[in-house]
C-alpha positions as CSV (number, residue, x, y, z in Angstrom):
1,M,36.1,14.0,-14.7
2,V,33.5,11.8,-16.3
3,S,31.2,13.6,-18.8
4,A,27.5,13.4,-18.5
5,E,27.3,11.5,-21.9
6,V,29.8,8.9,-20.7
7,A,28.0,8.5,-17.4
8,R,24.7,8.1,-19.2
9,N,26.1,5.4,-21.5
10,I,27.5,3.5,-18.5
11,V,24.2,3.7,-16.7
12,G,22.4,2.6,-19.9
13,I,24.6,-0.4,-20.3
14,I,23.9,-1.5,-16.7
15,G,20.2,-0.9,-17.4
16,N,20.5,-3.1,-20.5
17,V,22.0,-6.0,-18.4
18,I,19.3,-5.8,-15.7
19,S,16.6,-5.5,-18.3
20,F,17.9,-8.5,-20.1
21,F,17.6,-10.7,-17.0
22,L,14.0,-9.4,-16.5
23,F,13.1,-10.3,-20.1
24,A,14.7,-13.7,-19.6
25,S,12.9,-14.4,-16.3
26,P,10.1,-16.5,-18.0
27,I,12.6,-19.0,-19.5
28,P,12.0,-21.6,-16.8
29,T,8.3,-21.5,-17.5
30,F,8.7,-22.1,-21.2
31,V,11.2,-24.9,-20.5
32,N,8.5,-26.6,-18.5
33,I,5.9,-25.9,-21.3
34,Y,8.3,-27.5,-23.8
35,K,8.9,-30.5,-21.6
36,R,5.2,-31.0,-20.9
37,K,4.2,-30.2,-24.5
38,A,1.3,-28.2,-23.1
39,V,0.7,-24.6,-21.9
40,E,-1.8,-25.8,-19.2
41,E,-3.2,-22.7,-17.4
42,F,-0.6,-20.2,-18.6
43,K,-1.8,-17.3,-20.6
44,P,0.0,-15.4,-23.4
45,D,-1.2,-12.0,-22.2
46,P,2.0,-10.8,-20.4
47,Y,4.2,-11.6,-23.5
48,I,1.7,-10.0,-26.0
49,A,1.7,-6.9,-23.8
50,T,5.4,-6.8,-23.4
51,A,5.9,-7.2,-27.2
52,M,3.8,-4.2,-27.8
53,N,5.7,-2.2,-25.2
54,C,9.0,-3.1,-26.8
55,M,7.9,-2.2,-30.3
56,L,6.8,1.3,-29.1
57,W,10.1,1.9,-27.3
58,I,12.0,0.7,-30.4
59,L,10.1,3.3,-32.4
60,Y,10.8,5.9,-29.8
61,G,14.5,5.3,-29.8
62,L,15.0,5.5,-33.6
63,P,17.1,8.3,-34.8
64,L,14.2,9.8,-36.8
65,V,12.1,10.0,-33.6
66,H,14.5,10.5,-30.7
67,P,18.2,10.7,-31.5
68,D,21.0,9.3,-29.3
69,S,18.8,6.6,-27.8
70,T,20.7,3.6,-29.1
71,L,20.7,1.8,-25.7
72,V,16.9,2.1,-25.6
73,V,16.6,0.5,-29.0
74,T,19.1,-2.4,-28.3
75,I,17.5,-3.7,-25.1
76,N,14.0,-3.4,-26.4
77,S,15.0,-5.2,-29.7
78,I,16.4,-8.0,-27.6
79,G,13.3,-8.0,-25.4
80,L,11.0,-8.1,-28.5
81,A,13.0,-11.0,-29.9
82,M,12.6,-12.9,-26.7
83,E,8.9,-12.2,-26.4
84,L,8.4,-13.5,-29.9
85,I,10.3,-16.7,-29.1
86,F,8.1,-17.2,-26.0
87,L,4.9,-16.6,-28.0
88,T,6.1,-19.0,-30.7
89,I,6.6,-21.7,-28.1
90,F,3.2,-20.9,-26.6
91,F,1.6,-21.0,-30.1
92,I,3.1,-24.5,-30.8
93,Y,1.7,-26.1,-27.7
94,A,-1.5,-24.1,-27.2
95,Q,-5.0,-25.2,-28.2
96,K,-6.7,-23.6,-31.2
97,K,-8.3,-20.8,-29.0
98,G,-4.9,-19.9,-27.6
99,R,-3.3,-19.8,-31.0
100,L,-6.0,-17.6,-32.5
101,K,-5.5,-15.2,-29.6
102,V,-1.8,-14.9,-30.2
103,I,-2.1,-14.4,-33.9
104,G,-5.0,-12.0,-33.5
105,W,-3.3,-9.7,-31.0
106,L,0.0,-9.7,-32.8
107,C,-1.7,-8.6,-36.0
108,L,-3.5,-5.9,-34.1
109,E,-0.3,-4.7,-32.5
110,I,1.6,-4.6,-35.8
111,A,-1.3,-2.7,-37.5
112,F,-1.4,-0.3,-34.5
113,L,2.4,0.2,-34.7
114,G,2.2,0.9,-38.4
115,V,-0.4,3.6,-37.9
116,V,1.6,5.2,-35.1
117,A,4.8,5.1,-37.2
118,S,3.1,6.5,-40.2
119,C,1.5,9.4,-38.3
120,T,4.7,10.1,-36.5
121,L,6.9,10.3,-39.5
122,L,4.5,11.9,-41.9
123,L,2.5,14.3,-39.7
124,R,5.3,15.3,-37.3
125,K,8.2,17.2,-38.8
126,T,10.6,17.7,-35.8
127,H,12.3,15.3,-33.4
128,A,10.6,17.0,-30.5
129,Q,7.1,16.6,-32.0
130,R,7.7,12.9,-32.9
131,S,9.2,12.2,-29.4
132,V,6.1,13.7,-27.8
133,L,3.6,11.5,-29.8
134,V,5.5,8.2,-29.4
135,G,6.6,9.1,-25.8
136,I,3.1,9.6,-24.6
137,L,2.0,6.2,-26.0
138,C,5.0,4.6,-24.3
139,V,4.1,6.1,-21.0
140,I,0.4,5.0,-21.3
141,F,1.4,1.4,-22.1
142,G,4.1,1.5,-19.4
143,V,1.6,2.7,-16.8
144,L,-0.8,-0.1,-17.7
145,M,1.9,-2.7,-17.4
146,Y,3.4,-1.3,-14.2
147,A,-0.1,-1.3,-12.7
148,S,-0.4,-5.1,-13.2
149,P,1.5,-6.1,-10.0
150,L,-1.3,-4.5,-8.0
151,T,-3.1,-7.9,-8.3
152,I,-0.4,-9.8,-6.6
153,M,0.3,-7.0,-4.1
154,R,-3.4,-7.1,-3.1
155,R,-3.1,-10.9,-2.7
156,V,0.0,-10.5,-0.5
157,I,-1.9,-8.1,1.8
158,K,-5.0,-10.3,1.9
159,T,-3.2,-13.6,2.6
160,K,-0.3,-12.0,4.6
161,S,2.0,-14.2,2.5
162,V,4.7,-13.5,0.0
163,E,4.6,-17.0,-1.4
164,Y,3.7,-15.8,-4.9
165,M,5.8,-12.7,-5.0
166,P,9.4,-13.8,-5.5
167,F,11.9,-11.6,-3.7
168,Y,14.6,-11.5,-6.4
169,L,12.1,-10.6,-9.1
170,S,10.8,-7.7,-7.0
171,L,14.3,-6.6,-6.3
172,A,15.2,-6.8,-10.0
173,N,12.1,-4.7,-10.9
174,F,13.1,-2.1,-8.4
175,L,16.8,-1.9,-9.6
176,N,15.7,-1.8,-13.2
177,G,13.4,1.2,-12.5
178,V,16.1,3.0,-10.5
179,I,18.8,2.5,-13.2
180,W,16.6,3.7,-16.1
181,L,15.3,6.6,-13.9
182,T,18.9,7.6,-13.4
183,Y,19.5,7.3,-17.1
184,A,16.6,9.6,-17.8
185,L,17.8,12.2,-15.3
186,I,21.4,12.5,-16.6
187,R,20.1,13.9,-19.8
188,F,16.5,14.7,-19.0
189,D,14.0,12.5,-20.8
190,L,10.5,12.9,-19.5
191,Y,9.0,9.8,-20.9
192,I,11.7,7.4,-19.8
193,L,11.6,9.1,-16.4
194,I,7.8,8.8,-15.9
195,G,7.7,5.1,-16.9
196,N,10.6,4.0,-14.9
197,G,9.8,6.2,-12.0
198,L,6.6,4.3,-11.7
199,G,8.5,1.1,-12.1
200,A,10.9,2.0,-9.3
201,L,7.9,2.9,-7.1
202,S,6.2,-0.3,-7.8
203,G,9.3,-2.3,-7.1
204,A,9.9,-0.4,-3.8
205,I,6.3,-1.1,-2.7
206,Q,6.8,-4.8,-3.4
207,L,10.0,-4.9,-1.4
208,I,8.3,-3.2,1.5
209,L,5.4,-5.7,1.4
210,Y,8.0,-8.5,1.3
211,A,9.7,-7.1,4.4
212,C,6.3,-6.8,6.2
213,Y,5.0,-10.3,5.4
214,C,8.0,-12.6,4.7
215,N,8.0,-13.9,8.3
216,S,4.3,-14.7,8.2
217,T,4.5,-16.7,5.0
218,P,3.5,-20.3,5.7
219,K,6.3,-22.9,5.6
220,Y,5.7,-26.3,3.9
221,E,6.9,-29.7,4.8
222,D,9.2,-31.5,2.4
223,D,6.5,-34.0,1.4
224,E,4.0,-31.3,0.5
225,V,3.4,-30.5,-3.2
226,V,4.0,-26.8,-3.8
227,V,3.8,-24.9,-7.0
228,K,6.8,-22.7,-7.3
229,P,6.2,-19.0,-7.5
230,S,8.4,-18.8,-10.6
231,E,6.0,-21.0,-12.4
232,L,3.0,-18.9,-11.8
233,Q,1.7,-15.8,-13.5
234,L,1.8,-12.8,-11.1
235,S,-1.1,-11.2,-12.9
236,D,-3.6,-12.2,-15.5
237,N,-2.7,-9.0,-17.5
238,N,0.9,-8.8,-16.4
239,G,3.7,-7.2,-18.5
240,P,8.3,-5.4,-17.0
241,A,8.8,-3.0,-17.8
242,R,9.0,-3.8,-17.8
243,A,7.9,-3.4,-19.0
244,R,8.3,-6.7,-16.5
245,P,8.0,-9.9,-18.4
246,T,7.3,-12.3,-15.6
247,V,5.0,-15.2,-15.0
């Protein structure tokens, strides 16, 4: 008989793998930026937002805040490292305005994290109190990021086309939400449950929309120039959570 702790660890490892691929999904975009030596119309907003989300979840998973959350810390540490790499590439090839935006927001995020960490560790004495403070912030940022696909979903309904909503990305978002929702239910964790419950719901709605409109999506001839969905931002303020680090 598999214990609840073992089951939770197995589910968490699977969640780490799926989350890694979600964090890695913008790689083709940044390969193109590197090749073209220009960021063109791409914006750093999704990666700035995802970096903040990762930092908060890392703080949440620390032993001083919420013990036995190693898998939460590991995947968000990897995610944060990848977002910083993406932002570095963006910074190198962006114009002055884009560079100032990246530096300015990252400084604000670090300052905000410092304030939150200080208040959590100095003003909250128990793990439960610390978990509540950081967990609520994680949920707030998670809700904002999971709400970002509403833009592309509205576009799908309006155009009756799923051209700019890649199926596999929607599927990965759904599976990521379900896996981490399961993780939160095995040993009840309200904050992980709320955030990823919303993620699973968002992914499910995207899949339903895909099923409804995939047959009505216009087909292009071979000689037509088409911008690939994987090279477009799904939302101006997008961010997976996943936290979803997509373009």
